[in-house]
C-alpha positions in Angstrom: 17.4 68.1 45.0 16.7 70.5 42.3 13.3 70.4 40.8 12.6 69.2 37.2 10.8 72.4 36.7 13.0 75.1 37.8 15.2 75.0 34.7 12.1 75.2 32.5 10.6 78.4 31.2 7.0 79.2 32.1 4.4 76.8 30.6 2.7 78.5 27.4 -0.4 76.4 27.2 -3.3 78.7 26.3 -2.9 79.4 22.5 -6.6 80.3 22.0 -9.5 81.7 24.0 -10.6 78.2 25.0 -8.8 77.1 28.1 -6.5 73.9 27.9 -8.1 70.9 29.8 -5.8 68.2 31.0 -6.7 65.2 32.9 -3.8 63.2 34.6 -4.8 59.7 35.5 -2.5 57.7 37.8 -2.9 55.0 40.6 -2.3 51.5 41.4 -2.0 48.9 38.5 -5.2 46.9 38.0 -7.4 49.7 39.5 -8.9 50.5 36.2 -6.6 53.3 34.6 -7.1 51.9 31.1 -10.8 52.0 31.5 -10.7 55.7 32.7 -8.3 56.7 29.7 -10.5 54.9 27.2 -13.8 56.5 28.2 -12.1 60.1 27.8 -10.8 59.1 24.5 -14.3 58.2 23.5 -15.5 61.5 24.7 -12.9 63.5 22.6 -9.8 63.7 24.7 -6.4 63.3 23.0 -5.1 60.4 25.2 -1.5 59.1 26.0 -1.0 56.1 27.9 1.9 55.3 30.0 3.7 58.5 29.6 7.2 59.0 31.8 6.1 61.8 34.1 9.1 64.0 33.1 7.7 64.6 29.7 4.5 66.0 30.9 5.3 69.6 30.2 6.6 69.1 26.6 3.8 66.7 25.6 1.3 69.3 27.1 2.8 72.3 25.4 3.0 70.2 21.9 -0.7 69.3 22.2 -1.7 72.8 22.8 0.4 74.2 19.9 -1.2 71.9 17.7 -4.7 73.1 18.7 -6.0 70.2 21.1 -8.0 71.8 23.9 -8.5 68.6 25.8 -6.0 65.8 26.8 -5.9 62.9 29.1 -2.5 61.3 30.1 -2.0 58.2 32.0 1.4 58.0 34.3 2.1 55.1 36.4 4.9 54.0 38.7 7.0 52.8 35.8 7.9 56.4 35.3 10.3 55.6 38.2 11.3 58.6 40.6 9.9 61.2 38.2 6.4 60.1 39.3 6.8 61.7 42.6 7.0 65.1 40.8 3.3 64.9 39.8 2.2 67.1 42.5 4.7 69.9 41.3 3.9 69.5 37.9 0.1 69.8 38.9 0.9 73.3 40.4 2.9 74.5 37.4 -0.2 73.7 35.1 -2.4 75.4 37.7 -0.2 78.5 37.5 -0.2 78.5 33.7 -4.0 78.6 33.9 -4.7 75.1 32.8 -7.9 73.3 33.7 -6.1 70.5 35.3 -7.5 67.5 37.3 -5.4 64.6 38.8 -7.2 61.4 39.4 -5.9 58.5 41.5 -7.5 55.2 41.0 -7.0 52.5 43.5 -8.6 49.3 45.1 -8.0 47.1 48.1 -5.0 44.7 47.6 -7.3 41.6 47.7 -9.3 42.9 44.7 -6.2 43.6 42.7 -4.6 40.4 43.3 -7.9 38.7 42.1 -7.8 40.8 39.0 -4.3 39.9 38.0 -5.0 36.4 38.8 -8.2 36.4 36.7 -6.6 38.3 33.8 -3.5 36.4 33.9 -1.5 39.5 33.2 1.9 40.2 34.7 2.3 43.1 37.3 4.2 46.0 35.5 6.7 46.0 38.5 7.1 42.2 38.4 10.5 41.2 37.4 10.1 37.5 38.6 11.3 38.3 41.9 8.3 39.6 43.7 4.8 38.2 44.1 1.8 40.1 42.7 0.9 41.2 46.5 4.5 42.4 47.1 4.3 44.3 43.9 1.0 46.1 44.8 2.6 47.2 48.1 5.6 48.4 46.4 3.6 50.5 44.1 1.8 52.0 46.7 5.0 53.3 48.4 6.2 54.7 45.2 3.0 56.6 44.7 2.5 57.6 48.2 3.5 61.3 47.6 1.1 61.5 44.5 -2.1 60.9 46.4 -2.1 64.5 47.9 -3.9 66.8 45.7 -5.6 64.0 43.5 -9.2 62.9 43.5 -9.1 59.5 44.9 -11.7 56.9 43.0 -11.9 53.5 44.8 -12.6 50.9 42.2 -12.9 48.0 44.6 -16.7 47.4 44.1 -17.1 49.0 40.7 -17.8 47.2 37.6 -15.9 48.7 34.4 -19.3 50.3 33.0 -19.8 51.9 36.5 -16.1 53.2 36.6 -16.9 54.8 32.9 -19.9 56.4 34.2 -18.1 58.0 37.4 -15.2 59.2 35.5 -17.5 61.0 32.9 -19.2 62.8 36.0 -15.9 63.7 37.8 -14.3 65.1 34.8 -17.3 67.0 33.6 -16.9 69.4 36.4 -16.7 73.2 35.6 -13.1 74.8 36.2 -12.4 76.1 39.7 -15.7 74.6 41.1 -15.6 72.3 44.0 -17.5 69.1 43.5 -19.4 67.7 46.6 -19.7 63.9 46.4 -22.0 62.4 48.8 -21.6 58.4 49.1 -23.8 56.0 51.0 -22.3 52.7 52.1 -22.7 49.7 54.6 -20.0 49.2 57.1 -20.3 45.4 56.7 -18.9 45.6 53.1 -16.0 47.9 54.4 -15.1 51.5 54.3 -14.7 53.4 51.0 -11.2 54.3 50.2 -12.0 57.6 48.5 -13.9 59.1 51.4 -12.5 62.5 52.7 -15.1 62.6 55.6 -16.8 59.5 57.2 -19.9 59.8 59.3 -21.4 56.6 61.0 -25.3 56.5 61.1 -25.4 53.0 62.7 -26.6 54.6 66.1 -29.9 55.8 64.4 -33.0 53.7 64.4 -32.9 51.2 61.7 -35.9 50.4 59.3 -34.6 47.2 58.5 -36.4 45.8 61.6 -39.7 46.8 60.1 -40.9 43.9 57.9 -42.7 46.6 55.6 -39.6 48.8 55.3 -37.0 46.0 55.1 -37.3 45.4 51.3 -37.0 49.2 50.5 -34.2 51.6 50.5 -33.8 55.1 51.8 -35.1 56.7 48.4 -38.5 55.1 48.9 -41.2 57.4 50.6 -42.0 55.2 53.4 -38.6 54.8 54.6 -37.9 58.6 54.2 -41.2 59.5 56.0 -40.1 57.1 58.8 -36.8 58.5 59.1 -37.6 62.4 58.6 -40.0 62.1 61.5 -37.3 60.5 64.0 -35.8 63.3 66.1 -32.4 61.5 66.2 -32.2 61.3 62.5 -33.3 65.0 62.1 -30.5 66.1 64.6 -27.9 63.8 63.1 -28.6 65.3 59.5 -28.5 68.7 61.0 -25.1 68.1 62.6 -23.5 66.7 59.2 -25.3 69.6 57.3 -23.7 72.4 59.7 -20.3 70.7 59.8 -19.9 70.5 56.0 -21.4 74.0 55.5 -18.8 75.4 58.0 -15.7 73.8 56.7 -16.7 73.8 53.0 -14.9 77.2 52.4 -11.8 76.0 53.9 -11.7 73.0 51.4 -12.2 75.7 48.4 -9.5 77.8 49.7 -7.1 74.8 49.6 -7.9 74.6 45.9 -9.6 71.1 46.4 -11.8 70.3 43.3 -13.4 67.2 45.1 -14.6 66.6 48.7 -16.3 63.2 49.2 -18.5 62.8 52.3 -19.4 59.1 53.2 -22.3 58.2 55.1 -22.5 54.5 56.5 -25.0 52.4 58.1 -24.8 48.6 58.7 -26.1 47.5 55.1 -25.9 50.8 53.3 -29.6 50.5 52.2 -31.8 52.6 54.6 -30.4 55.4 56.8 -27.1 56.4 55.0 -29.2 56.3 51.6 -31.7 58.6 52.9 -29.1 61.1 54.7 -27.2 61.0 51.4 -30.4 62.1 49.4 -31.4 64.8 51.9 -27.8 66.3 52.1 -27.2 66.2 48.3 -30.5 68.0 47.7 -29.6 70.6 50.3 -26.1 71.5 48.9 -27.0 71.3 45.2 -28.2 74.7 45.4 -24.9 76.2 44.9 -22.6 73.3 44.4 -21.9 70.6 41.7 -23.2 67.5 43.6 -22.6 64.1 42.8 -24.4 61.0 44.6 -23.0 57.5 44.9 -25.1 54.7 46.6 -22.3 52.1 46.7 -24.4 49.0 47.7 -27.1 49.9 45.2 -24.5 50.6 42.4 -26.4 54.0 41.9 -24.3 56.9 40.4 -25.7 60.2 39.3 -25.2 63.9 39.3 -27.7 66.6 40.7 -28.4 69.7 38.5 -27.4 73.1 40.2 -30.2 75.2 41.2 
């Protein structure tokens, strides 16, 4: 099949010395795309909601000619077959020198069904013949080719204000710099959908069984002292550190903008939190690093040293 881009001349998007920044937002309906778009609009981005994918080159060129340097565009499955061309458009924008990021928002199906039930809104793909759950699965199939090359954000356990904070942190990344995201979580609350690498810390000694340490977290000094003096914890941290350090250049060479390293323990309070804090501090020297402690609703960035 002939590409939609092959018949077009090269994109001309840099009309000034300041690079054109474009944020493309897609994902599953009900996952928070409107929230993400709104926070970017509040941050000075020219925003377009529910744009058919095949209009992307035209609208981007128009905004650049008009002098806009930051734009955010939301695209969903209602674009039909053209939405599958998003990875191709992304590559074309990169070739044109655009600072482009593709965000893919998603959530667990049961959470999405609950959100539609609470808001009593109709699913965009529903025409009276499919249930909400069936629409969600159909949408996942239609967007399956779009996930590649996108930064995935799992909003299942996020409140709206937490998603706003996270989008600001993610989009505020310098051009061509890979961002490392270290995330702690509890296995009993489920795996994070947005993880690229997952490490299981449940085999390590658990501070939960010490009554004095139980109410604390891995960010508290008594827990940190306990874990940093445990040989198996030191070895486990060194192994993760060496693995990420060894393969990080490969992710950079693949033009990845983000790498999410998730570390889980049973409840996501002690071991995983400690390891995320330690690893984030180590890698912040030469990388943009974000920290997310999922079970504590703690989201923040570390300054580059």
